[in-house]
ZAKOL-215952 format. One record per residue: chain; residue number from 0; y, x, z of N, C-alpha, C in turn. Coordinates in Angstrom, 2 decimals. Atoms other than C-alpha are relative to their C-alpha. Layout:
  chaine  num     n_yy     n_xx     n_zz    ca_yy    ca_xx    ca_zz     c_yy     c_xx     c_zz
       A  NUM        Y        X        Z        Y        X        Z        Y        X        Z
...
% end
This chain:
  chaine  num     n_yy     n_xx     n_zz    ca_yy    ca_xx    ca_zz     c_yy     c_xx     c_zz
       A    0     1.40    -0.31     0.23    -1.57   -24.58     1.04    -0.52     0.85     1.15
       A    1     0.64    -0.75    -1.08    -3.90   -23.32     3.77    -0.48     1.34    -0.54
       A    2     0.39    -1.35     0.41    -4.80   -19.62     3.69    -1.12     0.52     0.89
       A    3     1.18    -0.54    -0.69    -8.10   -17.97     4.61    -0.25     1.40    -0.52
       A    4     0.49    -1.31     0.41    -9.32   -14.39     4.56    -1.48     0.08     0.36
       A    5     1.43    -0.24    -0.21   -13.05   -13.69     4.16    -0.23     1.49    -0.13
       A    6     0.18    -1.44    -0.06   -14.18   -10.18     5.05    -1.38     0.42    -0.51
       A    7     1.25    -0.55     0.49   -16.82    -8.13     3.26    -0.22     1.39     0.59
       A    8     0.47    -1.31    -0.44   -18.75    -5.18     4.68    -1.29     0.27    -0.75
       A    9     1.24    -0.35     0.68   -21.60    -3.32     3.04    -1.18    -0.69     0.68
       A   10     1.16     0.71    -0.52   -24.77    -5.39     3.43     0.26    -1.45     0.37
       A   11    -0.30     1.40    -0.27   -23.09    -8.83     3.60    -1.01    -0.90    -0.71
       A   12     0.87     1.00     0.64   -25.11   -11.95     2.73     0.78    -0.62    -1.15
       A   13    -0.73     0.42     1.21   -24.04   -12.71    -0.84     0.17    -1.51    -0.09
       A   14    -0.07     1.46     0.09   -24.84   -16.43    -0.75     1.07    -0.56     0.92
       A   15    -0.98     0.49    -0.97   -22.72   -16.94     2.34     1.42     0.34    -0.40
       A   16    -1.35    -0.40     0.41   -19.74   -15.01     0.99     0.47    -0.80    -1.22
       A   17    -0.42     0.67     1.24   -19.64   -16.43    -2.53     0.03    -1.51     0.16
       A   18     0.03     1.45    -0.20   -20.65   -19.95    -1.51     1.19    -0.49     0.80
       A   19    -1.14     0.40    -0.83   -17.97   -20.11     1.17     1.30     0.08    -0.79
       A   20    -1.22    -0.15     0.79   -15.23   -18.78    -1.11     0.09    -1.10    -1.05
       A   21     0.01     1.03     1.05   -16.24   -21.18    -3.90     0.38    -1.37     0.55
       A   22    -0.27     1.32    -0.58   -16.23   -24.27    -1.68     1.44    -0.10     0.50
       A   23    -1.38     0.04    -0.50   -12.92   -23.36    -0.02     0.99    -0.10    -1.15
       A   24    -0.93     0.06     1.14   -11.23   -22.76    -3.36    -0.06    -1.36    -0.69
       A   25     0.10     1.37     0.54   -12.56   -26.10    -4.64     0.81    -0.97     0.85
       A   26    -0.79     0.81    -0.91   -10.83   -27.57    -1.59     1.47     0.37     0.00
       A   27    -1.39    -0.44     0.19    -7.56   -26.00    -2.77     0.53     0.80     1.20
       A   28    -0.37    -0.92    -1.06    -7.54   -23.44     0.01     0.11     1.38    -0.63
       A   29    -0.24    -1.34     0.53    -6.10   -20.03    -0.85    -0.86     0.98     0.78
       A   30     0.92    -0.93    -0.66    -8.87   -17.53    -0.08     0.19     1.40    -0.57
       A   31    -0.02    -1.41     0.38    -8.44   -13.77    -0.14    -1.27     0.64     0.53
       A   32     1.19    -0.75    -0.40   -11.56   -11.61    -0.06     0.46     1.41     0.31
       A   33    -0.46    -1.31    -0.44   -10.86    -8.45     1.94    -1.20     0.89     0.33
       A   34     1.03    -0.99    -0.27   -13.05    -5.35     2.04     0.40     0.86     1.18
       A   35    -0.26    -0.93    -1.11   -13.35    -3.34     5.24    -0.54     1.39    -0.32
       A   36     0.70    -1.25     0.32   -15.13    -0.49     3.41     0.90     1.11    -0.51
       A   37    -0.88    -0.98     0.64   -12.11     1.26     1.90    -0.15     0.00    -1.51
       A   38     0.23     0.16     1.44   -13.40     0.29    -1.57     0.06    -1.48    -0.34
       A   39    -0.05     1.40     0.42   -12.80    -2.90    -3.54    -1.39    -0.54    -0.31
       A   40     1.36     0.43     0.33   -16.42    -3.07    -4.76    -0.88     0.16     1.24
       A   41     0.83    -0.01    -1.20   -18.75    -4.01    -1.90    -1.37    -0.57    -0.39
       A   42     1.35     0.42     0.34   -22.52    -4.29    -2.25    -0.64    -0.73     1.17
       A   43     0.61     0.84    -1.01   -24.35    -7.02    -0.39    -1.42     0.42     0.35
       A   44     1.33    -0.28    -0.52   -27.71    -7.10     1.35    -1.08    -0.03    -1.07
       A   45     1.00     0.15     1.05   -29.54    -7.98    -1.87     0.42     0.67    -1.30
       A   46    -0.36    -0.83     1.14   -27.88    -5.49    -4.19     1.03    -0.58    -0.94
       A   47    -1.05     0.60     0.84   -25.17    -7.77    -5.62     1.34     0.56     0.46
       A   48    -1.30    -0.57    -0.31   -21.76    -6.12    -5.80     1.10    -1.00    -0.32
       A   49    -1.15     0.91     0.14   -18.63    -8.22    -5.32     1.27     0.86     0.07
       A   50    -1.27    -0.71    -0.03   -15.12    -6.98    -6.04     0.98    -0.82     0.85
       A   51    -0.94     0.66    -0.90   -12.77    -7.86    -3.19     1.38    -0.06    -0.63
       A   52    -1.38     0.15     0.46    -9.23    -9.03    -3.85     0.88     1.12     0.53
       A   53    -0.85    -1.00    -0.66    -7.82    -6.43    -1.45    -0.81     0.76     1.03
       A   54     0.56    -0.74    -1.13    -8.65    -3.81     1.12     0.59    -0.58     1.29
       A   55    -0.42     0.55    -1.28    -8.32    -4.77     4.79     1.46     0.28     0.29
       A   56    -1.36    -0.41    -0.33    -5.09    -2.84     5.25     1.06    -0.50    -0.98
       A   57    -0.94     0.49     1.00    -3.50    -4.34     2.12     0.39    -1.47     0.22
       A   58    -0.22     1.43    -0.22    -3.60    -7.92     3.43     1.05    -0.22     1.06
       A   59    -0.95     0.43    -1.03    -0.68    -9.49     5.26    -0.65    -1.18     0.73
       A   60     0.69     1.03    -0.76    -2.19   -11.58     8.04     0.95    -1.03     0.59
       A   61    -0.96     1.01    -0.43     1.01   -13.49     8.79    -0.27    -1.28    -0.80
       A   62     0.18     1.27     0.68     0.51   -17.15     7.99    -1.43    -0.30    -0.42
       A   63     1.40     0.27     0.31    -3.27   -16.92     7.68    -0.51    -1.06     0.98
       A   64     0.49     1.11    -0.82    -4.91   -20.12     8.94    -1.40     0.23     0.56
       A   65     1.38    -0.22    -0.46    -8.51   -18.89     9.24    -0.51     1.36    -0.45
       A   66     0.71    -1.23     0.31   -10.58   -15.71     9.31    -1.48    -0.36    -0.06
       A   67     1.39     0.40     0.22   -14.14   -15.99     8.00    -0.89     1.22    -0.18
       A   68     0.96    -1.09     0.04   -17.17   -13.73     8.41    -1.32    -0.49    -0.57
       A   69     1.36     0.30     0.46   -20.27   -13.98     6.22    -0.98     0.86     0.78
       A   70     1.01    -0.76    -0.73   -23.50   -12.81     7.81    -0.70     1.02    -0.87
       A   71     0.80    -0.99     0.70   -26.28   -10.66     6.49    -0.08     1.28     0.82
       A   72     0.16    -1.29    -0.68   -27.54    -7.32     7.69    -0.24     1.07    -1.03
       A   73    -0.76    -0.45    -1.17   -26.38    -4.69     7.97     1.47    -0.42    -0.03
       A   74    -1.40     0.41     0.10   -23.14    -6.46     6.96     0.62    -0.44     1.30
       A   75    -0.55     0.48    -1.27   -22.69    -8.20    10.30     0.22     1.14     0.99
       A   76    -0.16    -1.16    -0.88   -23.26    -4.98    12.21     1.18     0.86    -0.45
       A   77    -1.13    -0.77     0.52   -20.76    -3.24     9.93     1.32    -0.68     0.32
       A   78    -1.22     0.73    -0.40   -18.16    -5.97    10.55     0.27     0.26     1.48
       A   79    -0.13    -0.17    -1.44   -18.80    -5.63    14.28     0.48     1.41     0.38
       A   80    -0.38    -1.39    -0.30   -18.29    -1.85    14.16     1.41     0.35    -0.45
       A   81    -1.31    -0.29     0.55   -14.91    -2.09    12.41     1.09    -0.47     0.97
       A   82    -0.93     0.32    -1.08   -12.37    -1.96    15.23     1.26    -0.75    -0.46
       A   83    -1.18     0.77     0.41    -9.31    -3.14    13.22    -0.31    -1.50    -0.20
       A   84     0.38     1.40     0.16   -11.20    -6.36    12.37    -0.20    -0.64     1.37
       A   85     0.22     0.54    -1.34   -12.26    -6.86    15.98     1.34    -0.32     0.68
       A   86    -1.34     0.22    -0.57    -8.62    -6.50    17.08     0.66    -1.22    -0.65
       A   87    -0.59     1.13     0.72    -7.45    -8.94    14.39    -0.63    -1.32     0.44
       A   88     0.69     1.23    -0.43   -10.09   -11.53    15.37     0.47    -0.42     1.39
       A   89    -0.45     0.31    -1.36    -9.04   -11.32    19.02     1.42    -0.56    -0.01
       A   90    -1.38     0.48     0.08    -5.35   -11.75    18.15     0.06    -1.40    -0.64
       A   91     0.02     1.28     0.70    -6.07   -14.63    15.75    -0.51    -1.10     0.94
       A   92     0.58     0.94    -0.96    -8.23   -16.36    18.36     1.02    -0.38     1.08
       A   93    -0.98     0.24    -1.07    -5.52   -15.98    21.03     1.13    -0.93    -0.46
       A   94    -1.03     0.88     0.56    -3.09   -17.80    18.71    -0.53    -1.40    -0.26
       A   95     0.60     1.32     0.21    -5.51   -20.75    18.53    -0.34    -0.29    -1.43
       A   96     0.32     0.20     1.41    -6.20   -20.22    14.84    -1.51     0.07    -0.21
       A   97     1.43     0.14     0.29    -9.59   -20.84    13.24    -0.67     1.32    -0.31
       A   98     0.90    -1.09     0.34   -12.34   -18.24    13.18    -1.34    -0.65    -0.34
       A   99     1.29     0.55     0.43   -15.55   -19.04    11.28    -0.96     1.15    -0.30
       A  100     1.03    -1.02     0.23   -18.76   -17.00    11.26    -1.33    -0.70    -0.25
       A  101     1.30     0.58     0.33   -22.13   -17.77     9.72    -1.09     1.04     0.16
       A  102     1.20    -0.83    -0.04   -25.60   -16.40    10.29     0.14     1.07     1.10
       A  103    -0.05    -1.09    -0.98   -25.76   -13.02    12.05     1.43     0.41     0.35
       A  104    -1.39    -0.39    -0.27   -21.96   -12.61    11.87     0.54    -0.58     1.30
       A  105    -0.42     0.55    -1.30   -21.65   -14.77    14.98    -0.10     1.04     1.10
       A  106     0.12    -1.05    -1.01   -22.69   -11.63    16.86     1.33     0.71     0.23
       A  107    -1.31    -0.62    -0.16   -19.19   -10.26    16.24     0.82    -0.78     1.03
       A  108    -0.76     0.84    -0.93   -17.64   -13.20    18.08    -0.57     0.08     1.40
       A  109     0.65    -0.14    -1.30   -20.19   -12.93    20.87     0.37     1.31     0.67
       A  110    -0.33    -1.31    -0.53   -19.46    -9.24    21.31     1.44     0.11     0.48
       A  111    -1.40     0.02    -0.41   -15.76   -10.00    21.66     0.24    -0.93     1.19
       A  112    -0.13     0.94    -1.12   -16.44   -12.56    24.40     0.62    -1.32    -0.39
       A  113    -0.65     1.22     0.46   -15.07   -15.39    22.26    -0.91    -1.23     0.10
       A  114     0.94     1.11    -0.04   -18.21   -17.52    22.65    -0.25    -0.52     1.41
       A  115     0.23     0.41    -1.39   -18.13   -17.81    26.45     0.30    -1.48     0.21
       A  116    -0.17     1.42    -0.29   -18.68   -21.46    27.36     0.10    -0.90    -1.21
       A  117    -0.13     0.81     1.22   -18.56   -22.61    23.74    -1.37    -0.33    -0.59
       A  118     1.19     0.34     0.76   -21.20   -24.43    21.74     0.01     0.82    -1.29
       A  119     0.09    -0.84     1.19   -22.45   -22.32    18.85    -1.40    -0.04    -0.57
       A  120     1.28    -0.18     0.65   -25.25   -21.62    16.42     0.02     1.34    -0.73
       A  121     0.09    -1.27     0.71   -26.49   -18.52    14.61    -1.38     0.10    -0.66
       A  122     1.29    -0.26     0.62   -29.35   -17.11    12.58    -1.04     0.24     1.10
       A  123     1.03    -0.20    -1.03   -32.61   -17.25    14.57    -0.26     1.49     0.26
       A  124     0.23    -1.38    -0.41   -33.14   -14.03    16.51     1.27     0.70     0.44
       A  125    -1.27    -0.61    -0.38   -29.43   -13.33    17.09     0.64    -0.69     1.20
       A  126    -0.54     0.76    -1.11   -28.96   -15.71    20.00     0.47     0.89     1.15
       A  127    -0.36    -0.86    -1.13   -28.85   -12.88    22.57     1.35     0.69    -0.18
       A  128    -1.29    -0.63     0.27   -25.70   -11.53    20.90     1.18    -0.94     0.26
       A  129    -1.06     0.98    -0.22   -23.73   -14.73    21.56     0.20    -0.21     1.51
       A  130    -0.16    -0.04    -1.44   -22.91   -13.86    25.16     0.79    -1.20     0.50
       A  131    -0.68     1.13    -0.64   -22.05   -16.95    27.20     0.04    -1.27    -0.82
       A  132    -0.05     1.19     0.85   -22.52   -19.40    24.34    -1.03    -1.04     0.43
       A  133     0.95     1.11    -0.18   -24.19   -22.79    24.65    -0.62    -0.24    -1.38
       A  134     0.63     0.03     1.32   -26.60   -22.51    21.73    -0.61    -1.36    -0.29
       A  135     0.45     1.34     0.36   -27.37   -25.72    19.89    -1.15    -0.01    -1.00
       A  136     0.99     0.00     1.07   -29.61   -24.70    16.98     0.36    -0.90    -1.16
       A  137    -0.45     0.88     1.08   -27.61   -27.09    14.78     0.39     0.81    -1.22
       A  138    -0.37    -0.67     1.26   -26.71   -26.27    11.17     1.38     0.64     0.10
       A  139    -1.38    -0.46    -0.14   -22.98   -25.94    11.90     0.56    -0.59     1.29
       A  140    -0.59     0.46    -1.26   -21.07   -26.18    15.16     1.49     0.35     0.00
       A  141    -1.42    -0.23    -0.22   -17.35   -26.59    15.72     0.28    -0.21     1.48
       A  142    -0.42     0.12    -1.39   -16.03   -25.93    19.21     1.38     0.62     0.09
       A  143    -1.38    -0.48    -0.02   -12.27   -25.69    19.45     0.34     0.65    -1.32
       A  144    -0.43    -0.69     1.21   -11.02   -23.11    16.98    -1.05     0.98    -0.53
       A  145     1.09    -0.82     0.53   -14.43   -21.58    16.25    -1.04    -0.89    -0.69
       A  146     1.09     0.65     0.73   -16.93   -22.71    13.62    -1.08     1.05    -0.21
       A  147     1.14    -0.88     0.26   -20.38   -21.15    13.51    -1.02    -0.74    -0.86
       A  148     1.03     0.56     0.87   -23.10   -21.69    10.91    -1.30     0.75     0.20
       A  149     1.32    -0.57    -0.31   -26.83   -21.04    11.16    -0.48     1.03    -1.01
       A  150     0.53    -0.96     0.95   -27.65   -19.28     7.88     0.25    -0.36    -1.44
       A  151    -0.35     0.11     1.41   -27.55   -18.95     4.09    -0.31    -1.35    -0.64
       A  152     0.34     1.30     0.59   -29.27   -22.24     3.26     0.95    -1.11     0.42
       A  153    -0.94     1.00    -0.53   -26.51   -24.06     5.15     1.44     0.34    -0.36
       A  154    -1.35    -0.47     0.35   -23.54   -22.41     3.43     0.90    -1.15    -0.43
       A  155    -0.85     1.12     0.41   -22.32   -25.68     1.90     0.48    -0.78     1.22
       A  156    -0.40     0.70    -1.22   -22.33   -27.40     5.29     1.07     0.79     0.75
       A  157    -0.95    -0.88    -0.67   -20.53   -24.42     6.81     1.37    -0.04    -0.66
       A  158    -1.27    -0.06     0.73   -17.86   -24.18     4.12     0.70    -1.36     0.00
       A  159    -0.62     1.33    -0.02   -17.28   -27.94     3.98     0.57    -0.31     1.38
       A  160    -0.55     0.18    -1.34   -16.76   -27.92     7.75     1.33     0.73     0.13
       A  161    -1.27    -0.72     0.00   -14.05   -25.30     7.28     1.05    -0.79    -0.78
       A  162    -0.93     0.80     0.80   -12.44   -27.41     4.52     0.47    -1.21     0.81
       A  163    -0.36     1.17    -0.79   -12.53   -30.47     6.78     0.95     0.38     1.13
       A  164    -0.84    -0.47    -1.11   -11.02   -28.52     9.70     1.42     0.30    -0.49
       A  165    -1.32    -0.44     0.48    -8.17   -27.10     7.60     0.75    -1.06    -0.80
       A  166    -0.66     0.90     0.95    -7.49   -29.86     5.07    -0.36    -1.47     0.15
       A  167     0.35     1.38    -0.26    -9.10   -33.02     6.38    -1.32    -0.42    -0.63
       A  168     1.30     0.51     0.42   -12.29   -34.99     5.92     0.02    -0.53    -1.43
       A  169    -0.06     0.54     1.37   -11.09   -36.68     2.70    -0.12     1.10    -1.04
       A  170     0.09    -1.13     0.93   -10.63   -33.33     0.96    -1.43     0.54    -0.02
       A  171     1.38    -0.51    -0.09   -14.02   -32.11     2.21    -0.96    -0.94    -0.71
       A  172     0.89     0.96     0.66   -15.69   -35.32     1.01     0.16     0.07    -1.51
       A  173    -0.22    -0.15     1.44   -14.09   -34.92    -2.42    -0.71     1.23    -0.57
       A  174     0.70    -1.20     0.44   -15.44   -31.37    -2.69    -1.50    -0.24     0.02
       A  175     1.42     0.29    -0.12   -18.86   -32.52    -1.49    -0.48    -0.89    -1.14
       A  176     0.35     0.91     1.11   -18.92   -35.34    -4.04    -0.05     0.77    -1.32
       A  177    -0.04    -0.78     1.23   -17.95   -32.92    -6.82    -1.17     0.96    -0.14
       A  178     1.16    -0.89    -0.01   -20.82   -30.65    -5.83    -1.33    -0.77    -0.04
       A  179     1.18     0.88    -0.01   -23.24   -33.62    -5.83    -0.85     0.19     1.24
       A  180     0.74    -0.16    -1.26   -24.18   -33.01    -2.20    -0.20    -1.34     0.68
% end
């Protein structure tokens, strides 16, 4: 079974976090929700509190296939400010493993220099944070081991792209059919 960790920071976009976790789990992907706040309960940008499965330091990152970042503000800025996550993303990327970010969270990848020369998308207004990226404006973009999504209304497209990347198009299509998309 493929394994993914999705990170929560105060001010995350709730739709992107919950929608992504739901779709991945429907695709039989083991998803752990990790909080970078030091608390299991994390409140999103619109006042919805989600209880994470674990704190950042409690997760074993050995054998993790993908790291995922939901957007939202100030959640994306909080993810970007958390140095242990930045280090983990860089190490994961260097191993050729999947990193996925949606909405404003793509700014974290841009700030790490991971977008240089890659096609990408992000929430409108955050393009300047994707240093060196070839911006497409598309709903979801896969370039090598990075998937970026444009925003909350495209969470199903984003999550299904992750499912397809990790488990194949047939699994993604089955999840999509079950969701009546």
